[in-house]
N, C-alpha and C positions, 0 to 999 in steps of 0.2 A: 824384443819378444812381446807379442800381444796376447793377453790373457783372454780366454773365452768367457762368455757371460756368467757361467756358473762359478767362476773362480773367485771373483770378488777382489781379493788382495793379490797384487802382482808380486812375483819373486824375482823380477828382472834385476833388482838391486837388493842389497841387504835390507832387512826390515828397519824402518825408521825407529829411533829411540822413542819409547813410550813408557808410561808408568807401569811398573810391574803389577800384574794382576793374576787372577786365577779364573779360569773358565768355570761356569756353573757345572756342578756335577751332573745335572740333567742333560746338558749339552754334550758332555763327554760320553755319557751313557748312550745317547742317541747316535753320536758319531760312531761309536764302537759297534752298536747294534746294526747300523746301516753297513758298516764295513764287513762285519761277519756275515751279513745276509747278501753280500755282493751288490748292494745298491750304491754303486760307486759315485754317481752324480750327487746323490744326497750326502754321502759320506764326505766328499770333497768340500761341499758347502759348509758342513758342520765343522770339519777340521780346520777350515780357513778361519772360521769364527774363533775357534780355540787358539789358533796360532796368533790371531790378532790380539788376544788377551795375554798370551804366553809366548812371546817371540823366541824364547829359548827352548820351546817344546819340540825336541827332535823327533819324538814319536809322531806328532801331528804332521811335521814336514815330510817325514818318510811315507806316511800313509797317504798323504796328498799325492806325492809322486807315484806311489804304487798304483793308486786308483786311476790317475791320469794315464799311466801306461795301459791299464786294463781298458780304458775308454779310447785307446789309440790316439790320445792327444800327446804325442811324444814330445813335441816342441815345448808344450806347457809343463811336461813332467820334469824336464831337465833342471829348471831353476829350484823347485822345492827339494829335489834330490841333492843338488849341490849344497843347499842349505843343510840338509840332513847329514851329509858327510862332514861339513864344516863343524856342525854342533857335536858330532860323535864320530871322530875319524876311525874308530875301531869297528864300525858297523859294516860288516861284509855284505849284509843284505842290501843296504842302501847303495853301496858301490855296485852291486850286481844289477839292481834296478836302473841305476844311472847308466851302466854299460849297455843294458838292454835298450834304453831309450835312445842312446847314441847309435846303437846298431840299427834300429828301425829308421833313424834319420839318415843312415848311410854315412855317418861321421865316424869312420872306422878307426882313425887314429885315437880319437877321444874314447871310443868304446873300448879299444884294446887297453888303454891306460887304466880305465876304471875297472875293467874285469881282471886285469893282472893284480891290481891292488886288492880286489876281493879275494882272489886265490891266495895272495900272500897272507891275508888275514885269516883265511879259512881254506886250506887246501882241500878239505872234504866237501866244499860247496859244489855239488854236481851241477847246479844251475849256472854258476859262474864259469866252471870249467867247460860246460857244453857251449854256452854262448861265446866264450873265448875261442873255442875250436871252430865254431861256425864263422866267426868274423875272420879268423886266420885263414880258413879256406877261401873266403871271399876275397881276401887280399893276397892270395896265392902263396901264403907261407904254409905250405902243406906239411912240412916236417913239424912246425910248431903246432899245427892243428892236430896232428897225430898225438903229440904229447898231451895236449889238453883233453882231447876226446878219450884217450885211454884212462886218464885220471877221472873223468866223468863216469866212464863205464865201471871203474873200480868201485864207485859209490852207488851208481844208479844205472845198471845195464839195461837200457831201454832200446827200442827199435830206432829211435831218432839218432841216438849216439852212434850205434853201429852203422847206420846209413851214411852219416856224415864221415865216419871213419873210412868207410869204403871209398867215398869220394876222394878223400885225401890220399889214400893208398893208390887209387887209380892214377892220379896226377903225378905221383912219385914213381910211377911205373912198377910198383910193387904189386904185380897182378894177382899172385896167389893170395896175398894178404887181403887184397880188395875183394876177391871172390869169397873168401871166408867171411869177411865182415858183412857183405851183402846177404849171404846165405843165413847168417845169424839174424839179420834184420827180418828176413822172411820167416825164420823159425818163430820169432817173437810176434810178427805181424804179417801173416800170410797174404793179406790183400794189399800189401804196400807196393803200389805201382812204381814208385821212385826207385826201389831196390831192384826190381826187374829191369828198369831202364838203365840203372847204374851197371848191372851185370852186362847188359847189352853193350854199353859203352866200353867196358873192359875188352870185350871180344871185338868190337867194331874198330875203335880207335887204336888200342894198344896191340892186340894180338892178331888183328886182321883175319879173325876166324868168323867169316860172315854168316855162314849157316847157324853157328851157335849164337851169334848176336841176334839174328832174326828170330830165333826161338824165344829168346828172352824178351825182345821187343813185343812180340805178339802176345806173350803172356801178360805183359804190363798193359798193353792196349786193350785187353779184355776188361781191365779194371778202370783204366782211364783212356777212353777212346779219342779224346779231344786234344791229344798232344801233337801239335803241328810238327815240331822238330823230330819227334820219334817217327811220325808218319813219313816224313821225308827220308830219314835214314833207312827205314824199312823199305821204302820204294827204291832207294838207291841199291840196296842189296838185291831186291827182286830183279832190277835191271841187270845187275852184275851176274845173276844166275840165269839170265835170259827168260825169266818168268814175267813177260811183259804185261800180260793182262792183270796180274796181281800188282805189278808195279804201278800201272795206270790207276787202278782203284785206290791204292794207298796214296799216291801223289795227288790225285784229284781231291781227296779229303784234305791233304796237307795244304793245297792251294786254297781251299775254302777256309781253312783255319788261319793261314798266314799268307794272304793274297799278295803281299808286297815283298815276298821272299824270292830273290832272283834265282837262287840255286834250285828251289822247288820247281819254278817255271821251266828252267832248263832241263831238269831231270824228267819232268813230265813229257817234254818234247822227245827225249830219248825213248821213253816208254811207247809213245804214240808211233814213233818211227819203227820200233821193233814190231809193232802190230801192223805195219804197212799203212798206217793212217798219216801219210806224209803231209797233207794239207793241215791237219790238226797239229802235227809236230811243228810245222813252220809257224803257225799262229802262236804256239807256246814259246818258241824261241824269240819271236818278235816281242812278246810280252816281257820276256827276260831282258831283252835289249832296251825296251822302254824303261824298265826299272834301273838298269845299269848299262848305259850306252858303251861302256868300255869292257863289258864282260866278254872275254876272249872266247870261251867255249860256246857261248850262245851265238856269236858271230860265225864261228867255224861250223857249228852244227847247222845253222841256217843256210850257209853256203852249200854244205853237202846235200841237205834235203832239197834245196832248190834245184840242184842238178838232177836229182831223182824225179823232180816234178817237171823237168825240161825247161827250167827258167835259168838259162845260162847267164843272163844279164845280172840277175840278183846275186848269183854265185860270184861273178867277177867283181861286183860292187862290194861284196863282203870280203873278198881278197884284198881290195884296196884299203878297206877299213882296218883289216887285220895287220897290214904291213907295219905301221908304226906301233901297234900294240904288242905284237908277238910275231917276230919275223919267222921263227921256226914253224909256228902253226900256220902262218900265211903260206909258207912254202908247201906244207902238206895239202892245203886247199888247192893251191895252184896245180899241184900234181894231179889232183882229182879232176880239175877243170880240163887239163890237157890230155886226159886219157882218150 
């Protein structure tokens, strides 16, 4: 681990033995004042000096780690926080900060271990329970996430907790519970686009109630209009409802936001085809194929639209490409060619 310039003393190994000393009172006062004022860079420098004089000062080690997390220097935060829990194994706050640093570094196994220890030490730590629930969602342990998030809500019922609880419930196919959790999120934070998108996903993925999904997606997009994935799903629904002009508008925005997404390019072709814009549809399918040369539906759709454009040779070429990829879809295209 490489320490940044403001750190001074590295925690990559245990502090070297040095004569016991005591940091000057003025330095401690400055460090505490900087910490309380949110001046994390200055606080880290001061607490490093204190730790250099007092290598058993757990409070200094913890506050260094806490400040480094605030500065988003998560790699540097780990070592002082490990030292903090070594010096005081009963400190649930230090374990929580350590778990948070690991979470931000996507070291989820280490994060879970630290956060579980924090919750063992203090089951009422909403921060530890929430972060644990977040990581368990990320690692697809949705049942475990529900347990942790409900504990967090018991102590601190905020929109974030309910939102992540809805996410866990959706993946467990507990659709009614997910809807309730997302609505509670919106009660607490009416402008929460993630909750609207989450509700939309319940209706889209789980319940296949596409008009209801579209309603929620559109409400969320009014708050956060630059969500490419949601623009794609809204466009897909508009196509399914044969509302092709609205589908094209949504999918053109999605393409701008995520130009390398093959599904979006293919779906935009469907919208253009529904509008009778077959040349634009063919161009969109070709872009999808450029992104993924083995994308079955893009090849099939290009074959179909090529027939509409009178380009039988391209349709036949797409049939030959489809044969080894999906024989069933190739047979469907051949049926179209032979009409």
